[in-house]
KEVO-900482 format. One record per residue: residue in one letter; y, x, z of N, C-alpha, C, CB in turn. Coordinates in steps of 0.001 Angstrom, whole numbers, plus 500000, padded with zeros to 6 digits. Each point is the difference from the previous one (the first is absolute). Glycine has a CB too. Example, Ala and Ser with C-alpha at 12.3 -4.5 7.8 and 13.67 -1.06 7.14 Angstrom:
# residues 2
A494310513190507800501190499110500000501200500900500000498827498108501246S502223501542498034501190500820500060501090499230500730499372501184497855
//
This chain:
# residues 502
M354042424359327275501055500162499019499889498811499035500000502581500209Q501178496787499422500017498886498983500166500708498682501031498191501568I498080501432497482500101500591498669500111498900498978498682502004500714A502348497932498426500145499021498971500223500588498709500827498514501581V498801500751497377500291500394498573500844498897499450497822501313499656V503379499172499782500976499019499447500381500325498648500845499590502172Q499606499500497039500619500267498685501461500207500175498287498649498832G502233502349500534501393500351500194500376501296499416499945498718501984D501271501750498332500589501231499555500201500897501253501154498835497980I498145502314502023500141500822501221501433500444500348497724500773499507S503084499327499428501381500363500221500845499000500708499762501286498052T499779497530501986500783498869500673499257499505501247500962499260497745T497925501414502583499202499457501171500653500438501288497836500062498683E502158498995502339500491500350501241498907500554500959501758498282499609A498533502848500928499102500736500883500731501045500682498118499541498589D501243501044502476500745501163500643499785501172499223499790499112502216V499197500994497030499706501183499093499363499464498730499657501618501972V500824498907496892499279499727498688499358501297499604501635498172499218V497093501735500302499258501198499627499758499972498510498905500132502265V501505500871496976499665500166498623499338501313499831501866498569499287N497842501825499454499220501231499851500373500844498780498180498813501144L501263502426498784500266500774498866498932501037499811502397499577500288F497037500511498452499056500961499769500707501442499740498421498086499081E500826502950501255500488501322499749500292500192498527498721500831501957G502390499795497768500368500274498611500828498936499245497951501285500014V502129497560500622500792498852499422501500500342500203498119498222500519T502656501791498540501462500257500102500879498806499916499535502109499038S499920496800500305500718498805499895499162498862500491501288500920498124P498948498564503145499144499001500552500084498680499157500299501072502320G498549498235497601499929498707499373499460498974500903499736501080497888G499927497719501543499393499003500829500861499630501201497808500844499251A501494498752501896500737499635501186500919501126500577498103498446500462T501361502847499336500897501039500551501288500161499084497918501233501029G501937498514497775501176500015499097500918498902500355498680500974498179A500745497851502139500877498843500404500822500250501187498373498546499082V501000502084501938500751500412501185500928501027499755498228499399501277D501405501589497832500911500999499695501230499537499395498187501382499796R501779497668499274501113499373499395500848499297500981498718499791497999A500657499431502925500753499334501046500757500931500934498332498238499857L501175502943500228500597500998500877500973500952499186497880499881501518D502516499659497253500845500780499084499485501368499751501890498732500772G496809501329499031499247501258499550499828501067501006500855499557497853A499143499928503467499798500955501124498694500723499838501333498554501530I497606500795498047498674500675499986499996500940498942498845498118500897S501679501533497908500135500942498911500769501241500302499845498111498591K501200501754502095500867501066500407499280500902500903501948498588499741L497263500945501224499232500762500886498849500783499305500623498321501736I498838500986497258498883500764499140500743501097499259498440497889499609G502697501899499920500705501073499225500418501211500948500895498165498336L499401501495502880500301501075500980498762500742500516501978498671500666G496833500727499068498769500646500469499584499446501403500623502112498659D500158496998501907499753499495501348498789499014500000502502500281500552I497238499139498265498795499083499853499207500584498851501201497842500853R497600502530499435499159500623498978498702499203499736500951502227500687G498791496742500176498769499159499802498759500693500437501079498911498109K499007502164502650498764500671500491499256499163500997501074502177499636A497613497873500422499157499325500902500487500302501497498023500142498250G502190498818502511500433500167501285501429500087500263498005500966500208E502802499088498610501443500073500201500534498525500236500180502179498488R500777497648502430500651498806500270501453500248500189497961499098500967T502855500165498258501416500175500041500705498751500401499790501711498302T500947498200502757500776498862500480501326499928499410498809500102502028I501618498755497344501290499881499494500711498772500655499230501123497830H501898499049502831500684498974500583500839499234498942499988501304502158T499922497422497769500613499184498846501388499560500293497774499175499395F502718500862501758501398499622500328500408498684499256500582502498500351G498461496420499727500425498778499555499726499733498530501641500151501752K498047500838497460499851499840498574498760499112499675501118502280499652I497812497716501197498980498970499901499798499438501344498893501091498086A500190497898501976499818499250501268499368500859501126499743497902498619A499389503064500996499343500781500981500905501252500366497683499171499103P502488501169502134500901501067500399499378501410499619500905498488501941R497789501612497816499358501326499708498950499850498800500299500713502550V499769500281496732498915500101498946499304501291500245501264498651498249V497393501276501699499178501220500154499368500210498617499504499649502567V500615501494496850499426500379498724498757500862500448502329499961498570A496469499574501145498799500649500344499491500765498811499499498257501684G500207502994498510499362500834498924498535499741499823501647501724500470L497922498060498341498637499709499731499163501229499555500783497717499415G499869503403500310499375501099499447499700499858498512499108500397502223K499932500445497319499695499885498567499199498766499630500056502439499923A500361496948498957499307498796499648498472500009499827502084499545498990E497563501648500525498525500199499658499175500122501362500615501259497697D500140499025503389499304500255501259500074498681500967500603502624499749F500161496403499797500223498868500774498840498988499863502461500410499754D497003499155501406498974498939499946500172498982501097498443501615498993V500636497490501230500080498922500961500023500622501393498786498378498444D500463502699501792500113500634501310501323500502500315497760500577499802A502972500024499211501349500430500116500857498861500349499610501784498419V500281496975501005500785498886500331499914499669501551499636499151497593R499097500751502813499704499724501456500604501032500901497881498920499358N502033502351500336500532501022500888501572500000499928497838501415499679L502733498432499109501394499901499856500616498857500850499697500962497716S499677497831502147500447498882500683499997500229501576499139498600498017A499777502017502436499891500337501457501110500964500397497489499673499936E502760501349499344501090500995500369501346499335499920498641501930499132V501594497173499935501306499340500022500225499092501171499958500137497604A498898499090502684500076499122501270500234500858501240498412498297498968R500949502824501073500197500883501207501450500515500031497532500725499949A503017499640498858501346500543500000501067498898500269499205501795498385C500372496962501548501020498936500236499979499622501460499758499106497646R499603501588503236500010499674501391501292500419500526497576500213500228K503371498950499799501299500407500627500780498706500380500099502224498606P500833497829502336500725498783500374500726499274498834500278501077502218G499605497675497743500652499216498930499216499870498815502037500695500810V496688499862499061499165499754498843498778499310500491500874501986498747T499053496676500908498837499194500218499465499465498735500827499441502184H499976500569496728499600499328498736500186501004498897500657497676500820V498205502595498380500008500856498883499663499270498718499409501836501506A501333498353497515499594499429498712499637501064498962501472498063500494T497508501825498756499521501020499072499450499387498782499520501480501847I500254499360497136499244499590498804498569500558500049502153499925498658V497053499619500455498580500424499960499976501450499323499097497447499827H500637503558501016500090501409499370498835500126499158501201501079501901G498974499563496958498915500316499112499598499013498995499308501272501742A501267497591498384499625498987499015500836499960498782499193498741501820G501754502118498114500891500055498777499497501184499174502099498993501208I498637502046498710499724501142499080498705500818500564502654500173499339G496968499518501958498861500642500530498674499409499375501345500450502152G498730498383497242498906499361499306498778499639500890500782501256498010L499471498483503263498923499545500783499917498477500111500182502119501208D498617497384499221499806498576500117501020499479500979497543500173499464P503235498859500243501079499537500895499466499336501306501429499661497936E497447499662501933499428499339501215499353501036500929499582497880498664A499790503095500767499504501112500797501058500712500805498279500259498321C502821499954500943501240500647500601500527499180501106500598501016497847A499487497646501921500613499095500939499209499977501338500874498610498046Q497823501413501746499097500051501213500209501323500753498251498535498827A501735502560500477500139501336500588501414500078500708498425501067498147L502567498354501132501345499962500581500067499331501359500857499968497713A498517498888502362499978499187501252499156500671501018500315497901498733E498557502671500937499140500718500946500818501145500559497854499375498760G502803501496500344500666501106500503501171499710500865499217501084498087A501573497806501583501065499698500881499506499644501343501313499290498124A497714499812501983499564499544501389499313501175500748499662497564499154L499678503260500160499320501196500608500979500996500455498070499672498568G502883500589500618501005501081500304500974499527501097499845500874497593A500423497791502469500913499546501086499359499896501337501217498784498331Y497427501319501672499284499893501305500487500968501062498041499260498731Q502057500178502505500139500862501177499403499354501122502004500984499188F497455499887501685499339499452501247500974500234501166497581500486499132L503152498539501264501107500096500965499772499165501245501520500409498104R497258499188502080499723499175501168500444500514501317498175499253498766Y501810502100501334500310500591501294501365500739499998497515500228500400K503103499657498469501351500663499828501066499003500444499197501456498020V500728498054503133500782498859500451501548500412500188497827499039501184E502456502109499030501321500383500216500521500957498805499560499727502585S499724500352496379500385500838498861501131499333499200497643500933499884D503394499846499846500999499463499081500218500988498905501104498694501809D497853502030497759500054500976498951500376499299498656498260501447501238D502496499091497971500420499396498660498886499758499118502076501115500146D496886499761499958498839499825499001498986498982500508500260502402499236K500110496902501873499071498876500459500394498614499423499613501290502158A501571498678497144500406498690499532498901499431499037502505500660500245A497313498105499777498932499279499336500474499460498654499020499401502232L500183500876496663500224499434498795499262498635500065500285502291498793E500484496603500896499400498704500171499685499244498693501206499941502139R499556500407496793499857499204498718499969501009498839501260497921500962L497874501819498053500021500665498717500024498961498905498773501974500937T502291498134498231500026499096498828499803500783498784501496498433501115V497485501224498086499714500623498687500632499165498941497840500979500796V503087499620498388500789499312499032499436500241498618502008500190501463E497631498722497792499457500174498695500967499130499097497448500418500827H502938500157498043500913499312499088499315498956499122501372502049500003D497312498125499780499179499194499089499379498802500901499431502150498376A501033496735501447499516498827500817498532499767499777502250498932499870G497291501325498969498574499754499680499003500933500707500798499196497811K499704501886502887499158500938500661500053499828501458500304501533498184V500644497628502310500188499903501499498729499472500676502488499575499680A496913499427499878498738499443500655498998501043500191500368497834498987G499223502853499910499001500989500068500401501112500976499332499432497657L501884501078502268500407501075500928500024499522501440501355501019498181A499017497722501965499976499436501413498599499968500609501972498584499404A497053500987499835498663500007500466499449501387500307499715497958498713A500723502906500465499487501488500184500728500622501238499593500334497380A501610499296502810500780500537501172499364499326501302502290500317498552E497385498455501332499346499337501189498710500644500389501018497885499332R498168502579499618498735500656500337500314501265500649498797498965498138G502254501842501365500460501231500609500348499811501465500844500721497788R499891498186502411500496499759501421498734499718500917502336498985499135I496796500253500387498784499683500864499277501230500337499742497800498967L499999503014500005499214501249500239500789500984500887498847499709497745A502441500329502198500798500929500828499946499447501375501549500714498124E498666498038502096499968499397501381498681500260500709501556498207499223A497323501706499919498653500324500666499981501406500423498797498343498627T501780502472500501499961501508500319500839500273501306499783500622497425N501320498663502684500952500155501107499317499519501251502015499696498495L497209499253501408499280499483501153499024501098500504500206497571499125A499107503078500053499026501065500293500746501175500630498487499279498065R502762500950501403500813501140500614500436499594501538500957500700497498D499393498024502577500423499598501367498828500112501049501711498408498913L497108501195500633498910500161500825499643501356500452499322498117498945A500687502782499908499618501411500301501129500801500728498503499927497942N502739499637502002501139500559500654500038499646501520501219499869497782E498123498990502491500118499444501377499310500913501024500065497654499043P500575502544502047499361500881501110498707499284500560502380500975500699A496671499744499679498650499481500430500102499117501220498929502050499092N502109498194501754500086499107501224500450498618499604500548501963501470N499882497789497313500440498693499497499100499510498895502334500558500605L496684500120499093499086499644498986498486500432500329502000500201498373N497446499223502565498635500187500361499111499082499141500693500651502356P498055499405497776499113499114499062500334498506500116498105501676500233T502205497858500983500298498610500161501329499728499275498734499881502239D502275500951497932501284499860499260499733499932498514501232501253501797L497996499714497659499752500012498503499351498745499581499760502446499982A499298497090500798499343498751499611500984498803499957497869500896501019A503141499156499947500956498942499985500908500140498786499895499852502500R500510501407497113500714500123498772499232499551498722501176501844501140A497554498405498886499195499489498906499923498474499958498702502089500136A501275497306501082500045498547500070501226499429499315498740500122502118T502487500553498094501218499642499389499887500025498446501201500901502041V498249500141497514499722500105498528499142498827499517500128502525500152A498804497188500512499051498984499674500544498578500210498228501625500600E503015498232499762500518498610500080500334499494498601500935500429502319A499079500422496700500056499525498604498975498957499708500843502181499339P499498496751499989499041498856499825498698500379499308501962498512499887N497963502579499356498790500238499300499207501260500602501133498941497896L499173501323503338499307501044500693499287499363501319501764501819499052E497138498778501317499276499616501194499708501292500875498944497959498719L501210501924502609499825501133500825498812499792500884502413500482499911E496793500671500346498942500018500964500188501253500785498415498670498563V501501501305502706500072501088500852498821500143500924502372499774499813L496777501193499959498825500120500870500377500697501318498491500089497960E501031499427503124500219500694501189498834500900500376501450498152500683E498624502711500314498937501016500269498593499322500217501798501536501070A498192497353499633498718499396500194499388499550498731500712499334502187E500078500127496917499452499666498673499577501213499141501446497994500099M499260503084499998499653501292499395498643500477500522502455500584499779E497470499275501550498741500424500681498788499255499511501328500548501986A498919498079497874498876499102499542499583500324498536500855498144501565K500064502414497655499735500370498592499502501438499863501769498382499297G498139502264501833499439501379499981500976501039499525497808499015499597M503470500813500552501078500870499571500178501134501009501132498069498822G497820502667501482499988501071501010500773501198499539497810499215500794S502414500947497972500725501224499467501486499715500323498266500536498018L502257498299501665501412499701500250500277500047501536500100498534497862L499007500753502858500170499814501457499953501338500725498955497721499837S500344503280499575499887501227500745501361500694500010497546500217499389V503296499538499666501278500517499947501013499304501067499465500540497503A500329498178502673500776499229500947499749500239501444500047498401498308R498758502186501995499583500128501418500942500704500951497802499997499099G502990500980500323500920500800500922501338499234500292499008502198499039S501218496690500332501325499380500160499912498713500800500719501005497831V500348498760502911500098498733500711500358498878499043500674501212502078Q499835499081496760500413499006499020498688499571499249502447501026499737P497373497608500170498828499547499334500059500171498486499710498421501853A499269501943497484499928500150498499500084498589499400498543502159500124K501990497827498682500046498734499204499577500395498633501870498904501353L497291500149498058499744500110498571500662498866499285497844501152500416V503056499206498740500934499009499407499580499777498580501919500699501486C497875498075498086499564499623498610500996498938499498497469500488500472I503069499825498417500937499026499232499300499773498628502289500859501157S497528497822498579499354499682498705500932499170499161497727500079501042Y502120500078497638500792499307499021499023499432498952502054501523500401K497866497254499393499091499337498972500924499471498860498183499282501809G501970501567497135500828499430498853499113499354498987501742501755500303R496918498502499769499106499456499038499015498982500683500222502167498619G499449498246502620499144499045500741498489500200499848501840498421499716G497751502790499791498542500181499852499394500506501260500282500447497609E498478499793502310499248500569501134500418501519500118497963498310499658G502130502085501611500320501459500200501367500345499619497712500528499602Y502434500779500152501334500470499587499899500958498814500819499737502365D500086500273496836500050500982498839500216501372500588500959498282498351L499935501825502718500428501326500381500244499850501500501059500664497679A498522500363503070500338500074501428500746501341500221497938498554500702L503193501380499986500705501074500335499887500287501520501469499520498037V498099501697502280499640500312501439500833501145500402497626499197499806G503232500544501279500991501026500431499707500433501433501763499013498464K498272502254501728499944500677501296501085499666500908498908501748498921G500826497640502249501103499499500933499982500668501350499895497809498875I500125503474501154500123500754501213501445500005500509498064501407499270T502276497669501631501395499817500422500613501225500754499466497547500139F499758503265500459500334501231500499498740500944500060501898498868501279D498185502321498239498850500874500055500279501388500809499283498909497713T500115501058503493500141501236500777498878500984499594501071498711501955G497977500853497312498827500794499668498798499581500938501539501971499210G498755497295501827498965499660501016499672501199500828499043498266498514I499709501893501865499541501203500783500235501259499229498261498645501130S501621501336497542500391501162499236501431499931499680497770500201499073I502946500071502044501482499534499932500763500977499002499976499062502550K501058500366496903500837500774499083501005500865500746499726498207498298P500813502867501021501111500676500631501155499132500203499251502014499028A501584498305501892501190499213500413500981500023498856499683500548502463Q500527500534496901501001500172498852499648499056498903500369502428500522G500572496675499158499794499106498865499296498773500346499976501890498602M499480497911502617499167498894500340500794498744499878498632501404501503E502683498618498664500820498759499861499935499299498590501529501055501711A498023499666497315499852499487498685498759499122499919501179502006499082M497920498080501949498800499248499933500207498490500284498815502090500671K502426497511499520500306498590500002499760499351498667501639500437501742A498362500448497191499863499440498654498562500158499532502415500530499475D496640499617501320498662500124499608499386498620499622499842502043501480M500993496967498593499582498700499618500584499568498668499776499473502382T500679501549496764500712499736498866499047499274498946501553502035500531G497181498268499520499105499416499135499881498450500290498795502268499829A501112497312501373500034498630500382501331499341499599498435500542501885A502653500174498420501275499441499592500102499746498520500988501150501891S498378499736497355500091499877498519499230498797499562500231502471499713V498589497360500773499211498777499489500558498723500437498001501307500023I502509498626501261500669498840500415501160499670499280499159500411502000A501738500601497735501142499718499220499710499570498458501153501661501599A497799498986497990499631499708498597499677498497499846499087502382499708M500296496987501425499646498598499865501248499117500012497796500468501105Q503304500051499499501219499272499923500405499745498599500652500958502106A499277500181497079500405499915498584499051499219499177501088502133500232V497529498012500092499034499232499225500227498537500234498335501847500126A501934497729501125500302498591500178501157499557499202499090500142502203A502019500627497695501150499570499426499878499954498410501225500933502061L497917499984497517499803500103498423498898499056499552500691502473499970A498455497102500995498977499041499686499217500142498837501302498687501090P497917502522498768499092500095498879498710499196500067500951502170499758K498454497538499135498732499345499946498838500936500409500943498523498205A499003501813502961499031501014500453499758499753501486500766501732498250D498020498725502271499712499849501395500017501386500606498631497895499627I502380502324501345500278501303500603499825499875501505501614500628498137L497807500394502408499856500086501449500549501331500551497977498509499836A502743501447501281500432501242500684499382499925501340502198500238498752I497296500976501652499329500297501345500669501118500606497816499208499278A502709500761501988500666500997500765499250500202501383502247499383498818P496838501500501276499410500283501289501017500818500877497630499966498933C502838499440502152501119500564500718499628500380501397501510498668498627T498808502488501892499842500513501325500776501211500268497861499048499998E502274501331501284500613501272500413498752500949500056502083498941501412N498229502406498492498989501070500277500544500753501208499220500248497513M500258499410503622500586500587501287498878500643500724501826498253500219P498570502849500703499007500699500776499722499411501398500700501989498741G499129496742501350499832499322501319498608500387500606501513498008499228G498298501557501900498705500304500778498799499399499297501263500023502192N498896498961497060498851499389499326499900500459498588500183498040501449A500601503016498113500100500336498599498594500579499506502598500475500273T497186499329498452498865500662499348500104501509500117499814498089498410R499045502540501851499954501477500075499378500633498763499841499804502467P500592501415497211499297500776499075498469500088500198502097501211499827G497067498455499308498620500073500223499396498586500106500334502226501127D500533496785499176499497498626500100499422499492498633501730499568501849V497371499371498165499449499506498777500349498561500119498089501724499685V502457497735499214500359498504499931499374499471498680502298500267501338S497648498390498579499463499396498888500960499018499317497820500335501067A502322499794497606500991499137499243499338498681499788501107501956498803M499649497163500566499670498596499728498686499955499100502566499307500166N497343501666498958498842499937499035498873500761500576501487499814498008G498511500539503249498903500646500660499914501534499860498866497881499642T502047502793499625500108501420499895500359500580501302500621499809497674T498610501113502835500357500778501112500833501164499781498066499234500833I502944501063500097500968501007499751500144500910501215501172498465498415E498651502733501411500205501003501020501507500392499914497512500873499879I503101498971501240501519500341500007500130501366500535500763497616500364L499665503216498789500238501447500449501453500235500258498054500804498666N502832498426500807501459500087500091500595498582500160499996502130498570T500558497638502586500527498594500266501336499880499223498897499832502406D501702501247497075501180499952499217499744499667498533500954501612501578A497723498331498042499711499442498669499579498517500206499267502328499038E501717496872501415499771498632500400500236499017498892500619500644502254G500295499674496832500417499033498968498835499540499216502197501050499853R496881499905499764498764499659499284499067499034500722500190502204498992L499944497905502361499140499172500893500395498584499905499687501870501554V501620497879498479500502498624499955499888499485498631501542500415501842L498667500348497111499839499587498616498496499627499597502022501514499508A497075499146501230498618499787499723499626498595500280499528502329500496D500829497165500603499744498600500333500891498963499233499309500862502254G501914499621497434500894499158499153499329499782498609502115500913501219L497341500204498208499337499882498677498795499200500085500857502127499343C498346497941501763498750499165500093500445498526500179498597501951501068Y502465497724499672500375498655500112500525499400498655500498500488502416A500238500307496768500457499589498735498827499686499126502045501348500264R496950499367499768498746499630499202499351498675500528499558502520499562E500357497352501766499466498779500548500745498751499474499322501305502040L502019498870497827500794498903499607499993499802498451501407500401502067G497751500371497280499846499854498477500916500728499114499223497903500513A501436503209499925500795500769499076499259500727499013501542500171501665R498868499689497069499324500543498814500528501455499698499713497584499052H501524502659501318500597501361499713500670500341501362500444499662497325L499564501623503097500416500485501298501062501085499693497693499481501173V503418500448499477500931501145500043500471500234501450500764499516497603D498965501623502909500552500320501331501092500939500002497904499582500850V503041500343500077501216500722500086500181500581501325500941498585498344A499391502617501787500052500672501258500772501326500090497903498902500313T502812501242500732500488501382500359498827500729500662502463499229500336L496638501253498774498621500357500526499867501471500472499069498275498418T501431502529500665499678501517500283501224500865499800497611499694499225G502592501319501678501051500944499738499649500878498821500623499959502397A498018500091497312499538500859498790500609499571498700497847500370501127I502517498284498785500569499597498759501375500509499739498635498080500188S502118502145500923501319500638499922499862501470499573500871498431501794V498134502210498646499728501376499594499698500046498453499080500537502389A500122498464497254499477500037498589501089499557498982497640499498500878L503145499465499486500914499384499116501430499952500388498152498780499387G502139501672501782501431499942500448500449498623500111500478502112498951D500827497726500762500657498634500133500283499506498652501047500524502188Q498344499874496782500311499595498673499145498857499475500734502287499646C498116497452500969499086498951499624499016499690501091500262500679497669Y499151498202502222498846499734500948498688500163499305501384498406501297G497598501876499560498720500235499491499133498770499738500207502091501150L499061497926497770499135498888499626498599500532499875501864498792498804M497227500552501828498559500255499886499249498752499784500224501936501427T498638498066497815499477498815499483498532500145499656502246499442499177N497051499444500806498629499997499425499970499195498736499000500240502263D502150499417497205500026499118498778501236500401499110498854498015501317D500817502465497499501063500488499086500926498911499546498467501744499243T501029497055500520500735498922499484501083499541501014497974499335498628L501590500473502640500926499692501024501042501038500258498256498707500931A501273502534498983500903501091500302501160500019498860497998501395501202K501635498358497625501033500019498897500893498861500276498481501026498252R501132497812502169500842498816500336501045500367501074498054498440499437V501432502239501557500871500473501162501008501009499459498108499671501728E501460501212497497500939501026499376501107499309499190498091501689499853S501516497351499381501052499287499229500948499207500841498429499874498173A501024499579502844500787499234500971501046500872500731498015498478500292A501535502679500038500898500998500642501040500507499042498161500676501502E501476499551497269500965500496499010501089498941499754498189501423498907A501383497384501052501002498853499760500970499855501191498258498741498592A501366501789502573500838499974501150500867501241500120498306498596501087G501488502323497956500764501307500153499447500889501003501970498878499359E496691501025500888499320500837501025498880500730499223500524498373502036R498999502692498660498973500839499446498724499950500853501784501476499024A497094498346500311498731500021500689499254501089499250499981497481500751W499347503425500121499297501056499402498488500028500407502189501251499952R497036498708499130498516499783500184499367501280500438499939498216498243L499138501634502830499281501228500437498516499657499783501810500758501787P497387500269498139498566499847499684499226499369501157500157501993498495M498732497379501136499177499430500990498511500431499764501657498040500225F498135503255499493498702500498499694499071499720501264501010501836498361K497721497882501313499137499567501046499709501149501065498987498342498301E501297502911501152499747501154500947500987499948501106499107501445498177Y502047498011501701500906499877501149499487499183501168501768500229498386G497291498805501294499404499239501027499025500766500924500296498125498463E499212503002501050499178500906500844500718500362501230498898500899498033Q502338499241501897500768500547501086500091498901501302501407501479498091L498217497324501541499999498940501078498675499810500606501786498858498862K497170501827500800498723499804500592499982500386501485498999500393497759S500397498759503040499949500169501435498565500310500403501963498429500327N497873502246500790498729500223500596499466498849500871500614502357499918V500337496789500437499622498867500949500263498648499540500432501484501717S500184498332497080500476498674499512499934500049498455501581499618502066V498702499228497295499978499986498572501091500993499437499138497548500052I502119502318500470501107500849499646500728500432501159500170498920497931K500670502096501941501007500409500989501399499600499397498504502009500923N502472497965499943501339499529499510500936501093499396499797498253501762V499770502986498374500739501094499295499035500926499273501822499904501733G498682500658497245499214500924499173500393501454499966499631498080498705G501275502241502187500591501334500088501268500094499189497746500958500345R502793500268499638501288500201499346499993499945498513500548501318501880P498382499219497427499983500023498475500073498485499486498524502278499939A502356497508499158500110498749499270500073498776501020498686501080497989G502166499121503014500109498956500992500356498718499586500507501613501336S500340498155497720500329498663499494498886499436499321502265500569499784I497024500245499360498802499428499275498860499541500906500580501496498134T499216499324502869498817499730500918500310498672500817499431502621500227A501914497192500060500389498758500666499689498798499053501851501240501340A498396498909497393499733498898498996498495499872499904502153500437498632K497113500608501349498567499901499932499421499260501182499980502093498725F500593498101502470499687499249501229500167498474499617500825501975501640L500350497656497932500244498579499736499054499460498935502396500322500630E497187500433498439499134499476498969498669499438500633501028501687498317H498602498717502861498823499451500618500164498600500365499465502156500802F501686497195499113500252498691500432500452499053498936500497500985502090V499402499402496632500470499142498870498736499407499305502171501449499635D496738499032500703498645499381499381500103499967498514499597498488502001G500951502541497395499969500033498499501023499161499325497658500405500183K503195498830500518501095499184499388500946501010499436499793498003501615P500954501541497286501052500842499459501053500285501036499573499073497755W500773502106502444500867500306501154500833501197499704498351499039501567V502967500901498948500868501095499905500642500192501391500404499588497490H499552501734502874500724500475501326501229500693499663497889500293501225L503204499198499386501339500688499829500353500647501273500791498364498304D499288502987501645500503500758501171501513500315499838497668501025500341I503179498197500504501460500037499764500638500889501086499993497639498935A499271503275501753500574500674501132501087500935499580497870499801501175G502138500712497605501021500854499524501351499395499547498106501314499396V501770497388500399501190499293499347500508498914500881499118500468497728D500346499162503436500321498864500805501398500082500615497583499769500450M502789501451499861501343500331500597500752500989499180499101499567502233A502108500235497621500947500863499160501000500644500884499755498521498013S500566502695501646500942500718500879501412499940499569498209501459500540K501930497886498273501429499790499453499932498889498988500687502458500316D500502496998499504500159498919498899499775500779498619501806498460501432K497507500908497651499798500443498666499680498881499089499273502117500861G501563497473498224499713498848499092499828498759500852498874501491498263W500037497772501458499687498782500763499391500221501249499775498925498036V499764502356502269499413500307501350501059500305500991497974500876498946T501884498605502246500944500168501071499532500819501050500851497964499486K500027502749501284499542500770501120499290499205500996501800501463499632G497080499059500952499220499221500880498767499418499190502122499453501453A497495499366499017498851499321499257500369499775498501499273498798502184S499907501750496988500330499843498493499733498798499344499603502123499898G499296497156500652499638498772499277499135500145498781502060499187500818Q497523502103498949499128500264498858498697499228500199501029502307499638V498428497259499274498784499306499818500106498482500007498983501939501005V501991497456499632500029498552500105500032499365498688501112500179502096R499894500330497049500235499373498634498851500182499101502378500402500214A496928500814500003498781500263499212498950498982500276500500502395500012L499324497370501224498910499018500493500349498663499459499538501257502163V501710498340497878500319498625499433499754499973498536501724499614501731N498675501493497524499772500050498549498456499907499758502165501446499605L497119499183501173498442499956499863499563498505500158499664502458501025A500726496978500006499649498620500322500350499045498839500375500516502448L500877499629497008500418499182498916499146500120498807502198500179500844G497261501054498907499091500294498919498692499217499985501004502189500047F498634497278501146498819499212500079500073498524499559499487501526501774A501795498084497956500215498629499612499339499623498761502045500106501113D497365498645498808499344499504498840498846500820499439502122499021499560E497267501771501302498837500742499490498789499148500016500960502104500786
//
């Protein structure tokens, strides 16, 4: 989507749709809404008087202009109560409006910066959220809808943000560009997670990562199985044994400062399809396991935004990628494997495979000099039981880093909920034949999975994000779209940007 900020008058702007707004309880519209109202001979005021426009949150009223202004349609978007309106509401409103504008003949929408007037919000923060919401709400995965002619599949191509004050245009334009970059990275992760597994195996995912790494300030490294074997990555390779598709370990690096090592490593689980292996999953719902690589998609996509925003920080993304299949050479329950750091692991359940690939990914991040570690994974069904689809789980060994991640998530309009990491949970992972086993039983399943990963961070500040409850959405809601949600991508970028100039 093309997003531009221009100086002008919204009432004279040419577009397929012009969007203005109204807070609940306002009976006489002012500002840009008032200007459009006057141009329409008081149509908005009359509809307010009739009770057809009330300004309630989620309300959208379309008015046909019949040539009274340049745009053929005006949408009056309800903002709700002024005291409840915030930047997150701007993002969600923008997404809902973009989604509502999917119709033939609507490719260009013009709007004002919601919330920057009587809402009293920071104009640049609102401009960023507006751009994010529009690009996120307009997203559709239509690659395989080749014969679809549904009205709601029409694509929104342009968004013009109109600001009357020429002195504010440059700042708003920079903020909107940040929002566009963040949204496009999120949409990349959505594309990858929505892709069927027959068209996105580990080799394909590595190729998509290579496309991202074509940015001039990114570098790509892809380890093949022989190289992983040489480095002792037996934990990752144990998952790959049942598939005919070779595993890949994808690394994308960004050097914005150019120091030794990396300020932050983002490690994402890349299981491009998860049958459960020998501990095979039930057939019902298994089709969703094409998205078990959402963690890898998220860290790869985050690097696209990092490269575009160019912070003065050194950031690394690692995506250990493989299928988990029940082939004749597959790892069996009861097998013992060794991770890169020498930790031996008794595998009791081959469907607890995500932690096995992340273990070697975390070890490799440390070898490359990462000073802070964040891993992202659709790791456990238990997190959905604990938290539902309202937030993702956060587990950590470092309070300071955890607070930074929480703040980064909040700025993205996401929720991260911290779970305890008491040492007693680690007792559940004790094995009779190896250092640890890969499952700790049903109690506190998400936490024991994190305690497993803690064995591979060597005391480095580390946060584990379990996104299994939020990675896929059953319906459109605000900036989240049905299918792959794209949650966590913008939070990771916000976190990376926070390491600039430290």
